[in-house]
C-alpha positions as CSV (number, residue, x, y, z in Angstrom):
1,M,13.7,9.2,-9.4
2,K,10.4,9.5,-7.6
3,I,7.5,7.3,-8.6
4,S,4.0,8.2,-7.4
5,Q,0.4,7.3,-8.0
6,S,-2.6,9.3,-6.9
7,I,-6.3,8.2,-7.0
8,Q,-9.4,10.0,-5.8
9,I,-11.7,7.9,-3.6
10,K,-15.2,8.8,-2.7
11,D,-15.0,8.2,1.0
12,S,-13.8,10.0,4.1
13,V,-10.2,10.3,4.9
14,E,-10.8,8.6,8.3
15,K,-12.4,5.5,6.7
16,I,-9.6,5.1,4.1
17,W,-7.0,5.7,6.8
18,N,-8.6,3.1,9.1
19,T,-8.3,0.5,6.3
20,L,-4.7,1.3,5.5
21,S,-3.4,1.8,9.0
22,A,-4.9,-1.4,10.3
23,F,-2.1,-3.0,8.3
24,D,-4.0,-6.3,8.2
25,G,-6.6,-7.6,5.7
26,V,-4.8,-6.2,2.7
27,E,-6.3,-9.0,0.6
28,R,-9.6,-7.2,0.9
29,Y,-8.4,-4.4,-1.4
30,F,-5.1,-5.5,-3.0
31,P,-6.3,-8.0,-5.7
32,I,-2.9,-9.9,-6.1
33,V,-2.7,-10.7,-2.4
34,T,-4.5,-14.0,-1.6
35,R,-3.7,-14.1,2.2
36,S,-1.9,-11.9,4.7
37,E,-0.8,-12.2,8.3
38,V,0.4,-9.5,10.6
39,D,2.8,-10.0,13.5
40,G,2.7,-7.1,16.0
41,K,0.9,-3.8,16.2
42,G,2.0,-0.4,15.1
43,P,5.5,0.6,13.8
44,G,7.8,-2.4,13.7
45,S,5.0,-4.8,13.0
46,K,5.6,-7.2,10.0
47,R,3.1,-8.3,7.4
48,T,3.5,-11.4,5.3
49,C,1.5,-11.7,2.1
50,N,0.9,-14.6,-0.2
51,V,0.8,-13.1,-3.7
52,S,-0.5,-14.5,-7.0
53,M,0.4,-12.7,-10.3
54,G,-0.7,-14.7,-13.3
55,N,1.1,-18.0,-13.0
56,Q,3.6,-16.8,-10.4
57,E,3.0,-17.2,-6.7
58,F,5.4,-15.9,-4.1
59,E,5.5,-14.4,-0.6
60,M,6.2,-10.7,0.3
61,C,7.3,-9.6,3.8
62,E,6.8,-5.9,4.8
63,S,7.6,-3.9,7.9
64,L,5.5,-0.9,9.0
65,Q,8.1,1.8,9.5
66,S,6.0,4.8,10.6
67,L,2.4,5.6,11.2
68,D,1.1,9.2,11.6
69,G,-2.6,9.3,12.3
70,V,-2.8,13.1,12.5
71,N,-1.5,13.6,9.0
72,Y,-2.7,10.2,7.6
73,F,0.8,9.3,6.5
74,M,2.5,5.9,6.8
75,T,5.7,4.2,5.4
76,V,6.1,0.5,4.7
77,K,9.4,-1.2,3.8
78,L,9.5,-4.2,1.6
79,L,11.8,-6.7,3.3
80,D,11.3,-9.6,1.0
81,G,9.6,-10.0,-2.4
82,P,10.4,-9.2,-6.0
83,I,14.1,-8.5,-6.2
84,Q,13.4,-5.3,-8.2
85,L,11.5,-3.8,-5.2
86,R,13.2,-5.5,-2.2
87,G,14.4,-2.9,0.3
88,M,12.3,-0.1,-1.0
89,T,10.1,2.1,1.2
90,F,6.6,3.0,0.1
91,T,4.9,6.0,1.5
92,Y,1.1,6.3,1.7
93,N,-0.7,9.6,2.3
94,V,-4.5,10.1,2.5
95,I,-5.5,13.7,1.9
96,K,-8.9,15.1,2.7
97,I,-10.7,16.8,-0.2
98,D,-14.0,17.1,1.6
99,D,-16.0,15.1,4.1
100,N,-16.7,12.3,1.6
101,K,-13.8,12.5,-0.9
102,S,-10.1,11.9,-0.4
103,D,-6.9,11.5,-2.4
104,L,-4.7,8.5,-1.8
105,V,-1.1,9.2,-2.8
106,I,1.5,6.4,-2.8
107,F,5.1,7.1,-3.6
108,T,8.7,5.8,-3.5
109,D,12.2,6.7,-4.7
110,V,13.8,4.3,-7.2
111,E,17.1,4.0,-9.0
112,N,16.2,1.4,-11.6
113,P,13.5,2.2,-14.2
114,D,12.3,-1.4,-14.2
115,A,11.6,-1.1,-10.5
116,G,9.9,2.2,-11.1
117,S,7.6,0.6,-13.7
118,M,6.8,-2.3,-11.4
119,A,6.2,0.0,-8.4
120,K,3.8,2.2,-10.4
121,S,1.8,-0.9,-11.5
122,I,1.5,-2.1,-7.9
123,F,0.5,1.4,-6.7
124,A,-2.2,1.5,-9.3
125,L,-3.6,-1.9,-8.2
126,I,-3.6,-0.8,-4.6
127,G,-5.3,2.5,-5.4
128,Q,-7.9,0.9,-7.7
129,G,-8.5,-1.8,-5.1
130,L,-9.0,0.7,-2.3
131,K,-11.3,2.8,-4.5
132,K,-13.5,-0.3,-5.3
133,F,-13.5,-1.4,-1.6
134,H,-14.5,2.0,-0.3
135,E,-17.0,3.0,-3.0
136,L,-19.1,-0.2,-2.9
C-alpha cells in the first residue's frame, strides 16, 4: 500500500530543494527532531536525529539513498528508529507550480496499516514544518 502526503508551500522549488537536499539541520523544520548530525555528503551519507515525541525520546538513523537535483527527487532509508518504520524508504519530490509556489510530495510503500498511519503522521509534520520554515 502506498502512503503519500502532499503540501503546497509558497516558495520556489529551488529554495525548498536546497533545504531538503542539504540533509542537515532537519531540526529547523521537523518539530520532533531536537538535534541532528550528518556523516558524509551526498548519497550514502548518514543522518542521526535525536527525537522527542511526548514523553518518548529516541534516536533515528537514516541513510541518503539518492539525490536528483534536476527533478528535485530524493530517497531516504530509515536504518534505525521506530520498529514500525525501520527499513522503510521515504521519497521526497518537490514540484514547481510557479516561481514562488511548490508542492512537496512525500511517499513510501508499507505493508502494515499501523506503519502507514505513523508514516502519514510523520509526513504531515515534515510538510507543515517545511511550510512554516519557508513561509515565514
